[in-house]
N, C-alpha and C positions, 0 to 999 in steps of 0.2 A: 296843600292847605294854605300856604302863604298867598297864592294868587287867587284861588277860588274862595277862600275863607270858609272852607268846609271842614268840619271836625267830626271825626268818625269814632264811634264806640267800637271797641274790640270785644267787649263783654256784653253778650246779648241780654243777660238779666238786667244790667244797668240800662241798656237801651230800652228795655221793656218798662222799667220804672219811669224813665223820662217820658216815654210815649204815653203811659197811663196818666201822668200828671199834666201833660201838655195837650192831650186829646189829638195827637198826631199819629199817623201810621209810621211804621219803621220801613225804611228802604235798606234792605240787607244785601250787600254785595258778597257773593261767595266766589272766591277766585283761587287760582294757583299762584303760590308765592304770597308776597305781602304787598298791600296797596302802597305802603310807605317806602318801598324799595324799588330801585330802577329796574332790576331784573325780575319783576313780577310777570305774570302772563301777558302776552301780547295785547289781549283785549283790555286789561286794566291800564296798560300804558296808553291805549287809545282813549279810554274813559278820562284819564287824567288830563290829556291834552285837548281832545275834541269836545268832550262833554262837560266835565267838571270845571274846566277853565273858561267855558262860555258863560258870560255874565248873566244871561237870562236863565240858563240851567242852574248855575250855582245859587242864584237868588231863590228860585223855585225850591231847590233842595233845602236851603237854609230855612225858608219860611214855612214849608209845608210838611217836612219829613224829619224824623229822627234817623240819623245815619249810623249804620253798623256795617263792618266788614269782617269777614272770617276767611282765614286761610284753610282751604280744604286739603291741600298737600303742597309740597314744594313744586315750583315751576321747573320743568326740565330745561337745562341750559345746554346750548350747542356752542362749541368753540371752533372757530376756523383758524387754522394756523397757516399763514401765508409763506412760512419757511424763510422769511427774510427778517425775522424779528417782530413782525406785526402779528397780533392775534386779535380776533373779534369774538366776543362772547355775547350771545343773545338768547332769549327765550323764543321759541318758535310756535308754541301752542297758545291758544286763546280761550280755553274753557273757563267761562265765568257766567254768572247769572245774577240779575237783580231780583230779589224777592220783595214783594210788598206784604208786610206782616201787620197784624193788629197788635195791641199791647200785650196780649197773651202769647204772642209768637206764632199764631196761626197764619198760614199762607193764604193770602187773598188773591194774589196775582203773581205772575212771573214774567220777567222781561229778559229772555235769553238772547245772547249774541250782541251784535253791534247795531247801534242806532245813531243817526245824525241827531243834532240838537232838536230840531222841530218834531220829528217822530217820537223822540224820547220824551219831550215835554207833553206831547199828546197822550202817550201811554201813561205817564205819571198822573196827568189830570184825570184820565179814565179810572186809574186805580184808586186815586184819592176820592173820587166820587163814589166808587164802590165801597170804600172804607166808611165814608160818611153815611151811606145808605144802610149798610149792614149793622153799623153800630147802634142803630135804633131798633133793630129787630131781635127777637128771641133766637136762640141757637138753631132750631129747626128751620125757621123762616130765613135766617141768615145763610145757612148752608144751601138752601134751595135757590136763594138769590145769587149766590156765588156760582152755583152750577149753571143757572140760566145765563149769567153774564158770560161765562166761558163758552157755552153753546152758541150764543149770539155772536160772540167774537169769532169763533171758528167758522160759522156760516158766512159772516162778513168777509173773512179772509178767502174762503172758497169763491165767493161771488166776485171779489176784486181780482182774484187770480184768473178766473174765467174771462172776465172783461179784458184784462191786460193781455192774456195770451191771444184772445180773439183780435184785439187791436193790433197786435204784432204779427198776425197772420198765422199763428200756430194752430194746429188741429187739436181741439179739446177732446179728450177721451171721456 
């Protein structure tokens, strides 16, 4: 938080109140361990250094989202004993996901896994645009728009996958 100037709610209801009053979506990180501890999951350590510490990413998060994180369970810790007095303890798993929520806590989008700064910013912009669009719709129309958004995204991923595997010379099944 000191470097990125990002401040996260750990109380979802409080994040929802702030989101409602600010008309911003919630970016909710669900992780193993605690975001504010060194031995959180491997993904969240990556997020703290490669994403949240990036000036462009931290500015986008501060300006466009209400931030929330939640510990889903403790991160497993592995200790290596070198038998010469040295021990190294690290987490080895990286299960985490960023959910984009509306002020009522409904999931609009999910960003699983690891992203570099540019793809993360693109995904955030896409999710924020979806939030803005569905905020103007009634419940049924909003749900249909969210479903269409995810169908379109899945089709786009399949198309890009086919293009990339073809470019690399792989046989497409």
